[in-house]
C-alpha atoms as an extended CHARMM CRD file, in Angstrom:
* protein
*
        53  EXT
         1         1  MET       CA              0.0000000000        0.0000000000        0.0000000000  PROA      1               0.0000000000
         2         2  PRO       CA              1.5690000000        3.3300000000       -1.0120000000  PROA      2               0.0000000000
         3         3  ALA       CA              2.0840000000        5.7300000000        1.8970000000  PROA      3               0.0000000000
         4         4  ALA       CA              0.0470000000        8.3720000000        0.0150000000  PROA      4               0.0000000000
         5         5  ILE       CA             -3.1590000000        6.3670000000        0.5440000000  PROA      5               0.0000000000
         6         6  PRO       CA             -4.8320000000        6.4270000000        3.9720000000  PROA      6               0.0000000000
         7         7  LEU       CA             -5.2130000000        2.9030000000        5.3680000000  PROA      7               0.0000000000
         8         8  ARG       CA             -8.6440000000        2.2140000000        6.8840000000  PROA      8               0.0000000000
         9         9  LEU       CA             -9.6210000000       -1.3070000000        7.9180000000  PROA      9               0.0000000000
        10        10  GLU       CA            -13.2330000000       -0.9510000000        6.7130000000  PROA      10              0.0000000000
        11        11  ASN       CA            -12.1780000000        0.0390000000        3.1630000000  PROA      11              0.0000000000
        12        12  GLN       CA            -11.6400000000       -2.1110000000        0.1050000000  PROA      12              0.0000000000
        13        13  TYR       CA             -8.5410000000       -1.3780000000       -1.9750000000  PROA      13              0.0000000000
        14        14  PHE       CA             -7.6240000000       -2.3360000000       -5.5180000000  PROA      14              0.0000000000
        15        15  ALA       CA             -5.2470000000       -1.3990000000       -8.3010000000  PROA      15              0.0000000000
        16        16  LEU       CA             -5.9200000000       -1.1790000000      -12.0110000000  PROA      16              0.0000000000
        17        17  ASP       CA             -3.7420000000       -3.1710000000      -14.3930000000  PROA      17              0.0000000000
        18        18  LEU       CA             -3.1060000000       -0.5730000000      -17.0840000000  PROA      18              0.0000000000
        19        19  SER       CA             -1.3870000000       -3.0380000000      -19.4190000000  PROA      19              0.0000000000
        20        20  THR       CA             -4.6510000000       -4.5310000000      -20.7330000000  PROA      20              0.0000000000
        21        21  ASP       CA             -6.5590000000       -3.5010000000      -23.8630000000  PROA      21              0.0000000000
        22        22  ALA       CA             -9.5850000000       -2.6230000000      -21.7000000000  PROA      22              0.0000000000
        23        23  ALA       CA             -7.5070000000       -0.3070000000      -19.5050000000  PROA      23              0.0000000000
        24        24  ARG       CA             -5.9480000000        1.3970000000      -22.5170000000  PROA      24              0.0000000000
        25        25  ALA       CA             -9.4280000000        1.9470000000      -24.0030000000  PROA      25              0.0000000000
        26        26  MET       CA            -10.6080000000        3.4030000000      -20.6840000000  PROA      26              0.0000000000
        27        27  LEU       CA             -7.6660000000        5.8140000000      -20.5700000000  PROA      27              0.0000000000
        28        28  GLU       CA             -8.1890000000        6.8180000000      -24.1960000000  PROA      28              0.0000000000
        29        29  ALA       CA            -11.9050000000        7.4660000000      -23.5830000000  PROA      29              0.0000000000
        30        30  GLY       CA            -11.1200000000        9.4340000000      -20.4290000000  PROA      30              0.0000000000
        31        31  ASN       CA            -13.7490000000        7.7290000000      -18.2750000000  PROA      31              0.0000000000
        32        32  CYS       CA            -14.1260000000        4.9570000000      -15.7490000000  PROA      32              0.0000000000
        33        33  THR       CA            -17.2370000000        3.2360000000      -14.3890000000  PROA      33              0.0000000000
        34        34  PHE       CA            -17.7220000000        1.3600000000      -11.1230000000  PROA      34              0.0000000000
        35        35  TYR       CA            -20.5560000000       -1.1170000000      -10.6320000000  PROA      35              0.0000000000
        36        36  THR       CA            -21.7410000000       -1.4070000000       -7.0480000000  PROA      36              0.0000000000
        37        37  PRO       CA            -24.5980000000       -3.8510000000       -6.4150000000  PROA      37              0.0000000000
        38        38  GLU       CA            -27.5330000000       -2.6650000000       -4.3360000000  PROA      38              0.0000000000
        39        39  SER       CA            -26.7080000000       -5.3540000000       -1.7640000000  PROA      39              0.0000000000
        40        40  LEU       CA            -23.6900000000       -3.2640000000       -0.6830000000  PROA      40              0.0000000000
        41        41  GLY       CA            -25.9940000000       -0.5350000000        0.6060000000  PROA      41              0.0000000000
        42        42  ASP       CA            -25.0270000000        3.1380000000        0.5430000000  PROA      42              0.0000000000
        43        43  VAL       CA            -21.5770000000        3.0060000000       -1.0380000000  PROA      43              0.0000000000
        44        44  LYS       CA            -19.2350000000        5.9860000000       -0.8800000000  PROA      44              0.0000000000
        45        45  LEU       CA            -16.2950000000        5.9730000000       -3.2730000000  PROA      45              0.0000000000
        46        46  GLU       CA            -13.0030000000        7.7310000000       -2.6510000000  PROA      46              0.0000000000
        47        47  LEU       CA            -10.5840000000        7.5220000000       -5.5380000000  PROA      47              0.0000000000
        48        48  PHE       CA             -6.8650000000        8.1370000000       -5.2100000000  PROA      48              0.0000000000
        49        49  ALA       CA             -4.4150000000        8.2140000000       -8.0900000000  PROA      49              0.0000000000
        50        50  VAL       CA             -0.8630000000        7.2110000000       -7.2560000000  PROA      50              0.0000000000
        51        51  LEU       CA              1.5970000000        7.9330000000      -10.0330000000  PROA      51              0.0000000000
        52        52  ARG       CA              4.7110000000        5.8600000000      -10.4300000000  PROA      52              0.0000000000
        53        53  SER       CA              7.9240000000        7.8340000000      -10.2720000000  PROA      53              0.0000000000
């Protein structure tokens, strides 16, 4: 976990693999969509971008 991202035990964390065709298409389109099923309740998203140096 990069130090730039706050660690909270109740959160879910993931990373995007930007080497796939789908990821390249997403970057080219300039948008990203997240599906959250209703069973998760009231979901709040916080997005952090961590750039590689």
